RODREN-303825 format. One record per residue (C-alpha): x, y, z; chain; residue number from 1. Coordinates in Angstrom, 3 decimals, decimal comma. Last residue first. Example, Ala and Ser with C-alpha at 12.3 -4.5 7.8 and 13.67 -1.06 7.14 Angstrom:
2
[rec [13,670; -1,060; 7,140]; A; 2]
[rec [12,300; -4,500; 7,800]; A; 1]
END
This chain:
212
[rec [9,297; -6,374; -4,534]; A; 212]
[rec [8,211; -5,383; -1,668]; A; 211]
[rec [5,191; -2,675; -1,986]; A; 210]
[rec [5,024; 0,689; -0,345]; A; 209]
[rec [2,119; 2,211; 1,528]; A; 208]
[rec [1,717; 5,769; 2,909]; A; 207]
[rec [0,437; 7,871; 5,609]; A; 206]
[rec [1,468; 10,987; 7,147]; A; 205]
[rec [-0,518; 11,808; 10,432]; A; 204]
[rec [-1,575; 15,611; 11,596]; A; 203]
[rec [-4,516; 16,578; 9,898]; A; 202]
[rec [-6,569; 19,708; 10,643]; A; 201]
[rec [-4,004; 21,991; 8,928]; A; 200]
[rec [-3,904; 20,075; 5,704]; A; 199]
[rec [-7,591; 21,227; 5,628]; A; 198]
[rec [-10,581; 18,549; 5,037]; A; 197]
[rec [-12,795; 18,751; 2,482]; A; 196]
[rec [-11,295; 15,764; 0,058]; A; 195]
[rec [-11,649; 13,351; 3,172]; A; 194]
[rec [-15,393; 12,396; 2,768]; A; 193]
[rec [-15,747; 12,405; -0,724]; A; 192]
[rec [-12,771; 10,349; -1,138]; A; 191]
[rec [-8,881; 10,918; -1,352]; A; 190]
[rec [-6,402; 8,098; -2,751]; A; 189]
[rec [-4,018; 9,336; -0,003]; A; 188]
[rec [-4,778; 12,748; 0,824]; A; 187]
[rec [-6,415; 12,417; 3,980]; A; 186]
[rec [-3,445; 10,551; 5,229]; A; 185]
[rec [-0,969; 13,475; 4,645]; A; 184]
[rec [1,133; 12,398; 2,338]; A; 183]
[rec [3,868; 9,757; 1,641]; A; 182]
[rec [3,660; 8,140; -1,698]; A; 181]
[rec [0,867; 8,774; -4,398]; A; 180]
[rec [1,576; 6,509; -5,870]; A; 179]
[rec [2,556; 3,337; -3,929]; A; 178]
[rec [6,037; 3,927; -2,413]; A; 177]
[rec [8,761; 0,883; -3,658]; A; 176]
[rec [10,036; -1,017; -0,603]; A; 175]
[rec [13,462; -1,597; 0,721]; A; 174]
[rec [13,695; 2,201; 2,494]; A; 173]
[rec [10,197; 2,753; 3,354]; A; 172]
[rec [11,064; 4,202; 6,960]; A; 171]
[rec [12,823; 6,821; 4,885]; A; 170]
[rec [9,778; 8,335; 3,556]; A; 169]
[rec [8,402; 9,003; 7,384]; A; 168]
[rec [11,876; 10,483; 8,268]; A; 167]
[rec [11,272; 12,762; 4,586]; A; 166]
[rec [7,706; 13,746; 5,312]; A; 165]
[rec [8,647; 15,327; 8,770]; A; 164]
[rec [8,230; 12,931; 11,897]; A; 163]
[rec [6,555; 13,717; 15,481]; A; 162]
[rec [7,540; 11,776; 18,597]; A; 161]
[rec [5,585; 10,631; 21,470]; A; 160]
[rec [6,755; 9,163; 24,857]; A; 159]
[rec [3,494; 9,067; 26,959]; A; 158]
[rec [4,873; 10,239; 30,854]; A; 157]
[rec [2,388; 13,076; 31,373]; A; 156]
[rec [5,072; 15,965; 30,753]; A; 155]
[rec [5,655; 13,502; 27,623]; A; 154]
[rec [1,798; 13,814; 26,496]; A; 153]
[rec [2,281; 17,758; 27,292]; A; 152]
[rec [5,040; 18,108; 25,223]; A; 151]
[rec [3,744; 16,547; 22,087]; A; 150]
[rec [0,393; 18,525; 22,265]; A; 149]
[rec [2,722; 21,794; 22,563]; A; 148]
[rec [4,389; 20,194; 19,536]; A; 147]
[rec [1,201; 20,112; 17,707]; A; 146]
[rec [-0,355; 23,162; 17,879]; A; 145]
[rec [3,092; 25,459; 16,614]; A; 144]
[rec [4,188; 23,431; 13,605]; A; 143]
[rec [0,614; 22,401; 12,059]; A; 142]
[rec [0,666; 20,617; 9,169]; A; 141]
[rec [4,536; 19,716; 9,193]; A; 140]
[rec [3,804; 18,314; 12,968]; A; 139]
[rec [3,383; 14,799; 11,897]; A; 138]
[rec [2,455; 11,699; 13,358]; A; 137]
[rec [2,322; 8,121; 11,919]; A; 136]
[rec [0,668; 6,052; 9,545]; A; 135]
[rec [2,569; 3,164; 7,657]; A; 134]
[rec [1,728; 0,476; 5,616]; A; 133]
[rec [4,294; -2,024; 4,605]; A; 132]
[rec [3,208; -4,467; 1,398]; A; 131]
[rec [4,289; -7,781; 0,447]; A; 130]
[rec [4,689; -8,331; -3,417]; A; 129]
[rec [7,768; -10,503; -2,767]; A; 128]
[rec [7,380; -12,568; 0,572]; A; 127]
[rec [7,463; -11,158; 3,962]; A; 126]
[rec [10,667; -12,394; 6,094]; A; 125]
[rec [12,573; -8,999; 5,821]; A; 124]
[rec [9,312; -6,856; 6,414]; A; 123]
[rec [9,213; -7,129; 10,215]; A; 122]
[rec [12,817; -7,023; 11,089]; A; 121]
[rec [12,988; -3,936; 8,556]; A; 120]
[rec [10,237; -2,110; 10,415]; A; 119]
[rec [12,138; -3,071; 13,605]; A; 118]
[rec [15,278; -2,193; 12,958]; A; 117]
[rec [13,604; 1,229; 11,598]; A; 116]
[rec [12,039; 2,245; 14,536]; A; 115]
[rec [15,031; 1,376; 16,858]; A; 114]
[rec [17,474; 3,837; 14,981]; A; 113]
[rec [14,581; 6,565; 15,343]; A; 112]
[rec [14,534; 6,122; 19,020]; A; 111]
[rec [11,254; 8,005; 19,912]; A; 110]
[rec [8,943; 4,959; 19,491]; A; 109]
[rec [5,355; 6,162; 20,167]; A; 108]
[rec [5,190; 7,574; 16,588]; A; 107]
[rec [5,545; 4,316; 15,488]; A; 106]
[rec [2,145; 3,310; 16,465]; A; 105]
[rec [-0,719; 5,255; 14,517]; A; 104]
[rec [-0,962; 2,731; 11,861]; A; 103]
[rec [1,922; -0,052; 11,399]; A; 102]
[rec [0,218; -2,463; 8,500]; A; 101]
[rec [2,489; -5,479; 7,559]; A; 100]
[rec [0,097; -6,445; 4,236]; A; 99]
[rec [0,988; -10,172; 3,330]; A; 98]
[rec [2,178; -11,767; -0,090]; A; 97]
[rec [2,405; -15,270; 0,344]; A; 96]
[rec [4,999; -17,707; 1,322]; A; 95]
[rec [4,625; -16,319; 4,558]; A; 94]
[rec [1,355; -18,337; 5,047]; A; 93]
[rec [-0,580; -16,525; 7,670]; A; 92]
[rec [-2,805; -18,203; 10,037]; A; 91]
[rec [-0,894; -20,410; 12,211]; A; 90]
[rec [2,373; -19,100; 11,512]; A; 89]
[rec [0,817; -15,366; 13,203]; A; 88]
[rec [-1,125; -17,580; 15,960]; A; 87]
[rec [1,529; -19,619; 16,640]; A; 86]
[rec [4,023; -16,396; 17,519]; A; 85]
[rec [7,489; -16,714; 16,181]; A; 84]
[rec [7,477; -13,402; 14,340]; A; 83]
[rec [5,429; -11,568; 17,154]; A; 82]
[rec [7,844; -12,693; 19,746]; A; 81]
[rec [11,139; -12,028; 17,684]; A; 80]
[rec [9,555; -8,291; 17,178]; A; 79]
[rec [9,689; -7,693; 20,686]; A; 78]
[rec [9,536; -4,178; 20,074]; A; 77]
[rec [5,922; -4,010; 18,477]; A; 76]
[rec [4,781; -5,580; 22,042]; A; 75]
[rec [2,883; -8,636; 22,325]; A; 74]
[rec [-0,741; -10,114; 23,011]; A; 73]
[rec [-1,283; -12,041; 19,863]; A; 72]
[rec [-4,632; -12,158; 18,059]; A; 71]
[rec [-6,105; -13,781; 15,064]; A; 70]
[rec [-8,647; -13,685; 12,434]; A; 69]
[rec [-9,604; -15,901; 9,715]; A; 68]
[rec [-11,312; -16,172; 6,409]; A; 67]
[rec [-14,256; -18,435; 4,860]; A; 66]
[rec [-16,741; -18,681; 7,711]; A; 65]
[rec [-16,340; -14,570; 7,655]; A; 64]
[rec [-14,646; -13,141; 11,041]; A; 63]
[rec [-15,237; -12,141; 14,278]; A; 62]
[rec [-11,941; -12,274; 16,413]; A; 61]
[rec [-11,686; -8,393; 16,734]; A; 60]
[rec [-14,546; -7,960; 19,052]; A; 59]
[rec [-12,888; -11,090; 21,007]; A; 58]
[rec [-9,927; -9,037; 21,855]; A; 57]
[rec [-11,912; -6,669; 24,017]; A; 56]
[rec [-10,062; -7,479; 27,211]; A; 55]
[rec [-6,798; -7,961; 25,306]; A; 54]
[rec [-7,398; -4,122; 23,978]; A; 53]
[rec [-7,610; -3,231; 27,776]; A; 52]
[rec [-4,353; -5,162; 28,579]; A; 51]
[rec [-2,342; -3,165; 25,824]; A; 50]
[rec [0,142; -5,233; 24,090]; A; 49]
[rec [-1,125; -5,185; 20,479]; A; 48]
[rec [-1,115; -7,725; 17,963]; A; 47]
[rec [-3,711; -8,228; 15,314]; A; 46]
[rec [-3,913; -11,312; 12,351]; A; 45]
[rec [-5,903; -11,075; 9,221]; A; 44]
[rec [-6,771; -13,443; 6,865]; A; 43]
[rec [-9,122; -13,139; 3,837]; A; 42]
[rec [-11,328; -15,612; 2,750]; A; 41]
[rec [-14,331; -13,053; 2,328]; A; 40]
[rec [-12,635; -11,121; -0,023]; A; 39]
[rec [-14,109; -7,756; -0,464]; A; 38]
[rec [-16,175; -7,301; 2,490]; A; 37]
[rec [-13,443; -9,561; 4,305]; A; 36]
[rec [-10,982; -6,658; 3,671]; A; 35]
[rec [-13,211; -3,967; 5,153]; A; 34]
[rec [-14,434; -6,525; 8,341]; A; 33]
[rec [-10,744; -7,709; 8,748]; A; 32]
[rec [-9,683; -4,164; 9,330]; A; 31]
[rec [-11,966; -3,384; 11,615]; A; 30]
[rec [-14,918; -1,087; 10,644]; A; 29]
[rec [-16,626; -0,503; 13,406]; A; 28]
[rec [-13,447; 0,125; 16,401]; A; 27]
[rec [-11,698; -2,197; 18,192]; A; 26]
[rec [-9,469; -0,852; 20,456]; A; 25]
[rec [-5,457; -0,425; 19,397]; A; 24]
[rec [-4,376; -2,273; 16,570]; A; 23]
[rec [-0,993; -1,512; 16,963]; A; 22]
[rec [0,426; -4,399; 14,782]; A; 21]
[rec [-1,812; -4,912; 11,747]; A; 20]
[rec [-0,807; -8,195; 9,862]; A; 19]
[rec [-3,030; -8,820; 7,205]; A; 18]
[rec [-3,135; -11,638; 4,332]; A; 17]
[rec [-5,637; -11,535; 1,387]; A; 16]
[rec [-3,846; -9,028; -0,893]; A; 15]
[rec [-5,169; -8,778; -4,213]; A; 14]
[rec [-3,790; -5,297; -5,186]; A; 13]
[rec [-6,828; -3,305; -6,111]; A; 12]
[rec [-9,812; -4,622; -4,240]; A; 11]
[rec [-7,728; -6,048; -0,702]; A; 10]
[rec [-4,972; -3,475; -0,745]; A; 9]
[rec [-7,176; -0,385; -1,679]; A; 8]
[rec [-9,797; -1,480; 0,773]; A; 7]
[rec [-7,286; -1,795; 3,548]; A; 6]
[rec [-5,725; 1,634; 2,650]; A; 5]
[rec [-9,254; 3,219; 2,378]; A; 4]
[rec [-10,819; 1,884; 5,500]; A; 3]
[rec [-6,810; 2,557; 7,279]; A; 2]
[rec [-6,810; 6,090; 5,948]; A; 1]
END
């Protein structure tokens, strides 16, 4: 989903700036590799608060000569620290559209009011034409198995919450959902590698919305 969404943002919408919060351990391709393949001048700021990710952050800082990447060690819940970070303001131009990516991170925040506050605070300073990208856990596709997994995670001290499609759509308040809206991630602008997947094996909703 990240690869397809990032490619769409760069190739179809012409987005050249990306703020990826909750980036996780570096994998290949990283978001900047996807977008800089389309537009080498693209700029990406990664944010995470996991010390293991910090150790491997250099893998996130490779960039084309024309573009730029940066890393912020911060907690998603501390929106002011993220928005005021010199790495952010020194890399991205807030007068131009930015893609805010919150992929596989919001299901670790169980307070719905807090999640809406965080999303609203991060979207508010973005220019018109910016895009909000979200992917988050759901039990809709497997209502028996996923709750058992969530319970096991909680029993081990990991707070996790699932959201139904209406709850995920509500996170896009203030932006216009891009077709096909909020769907299971393998269905979002599916390609041959995802079309064969069965819904019951995909446990995450994803969507993109544009700020008008």
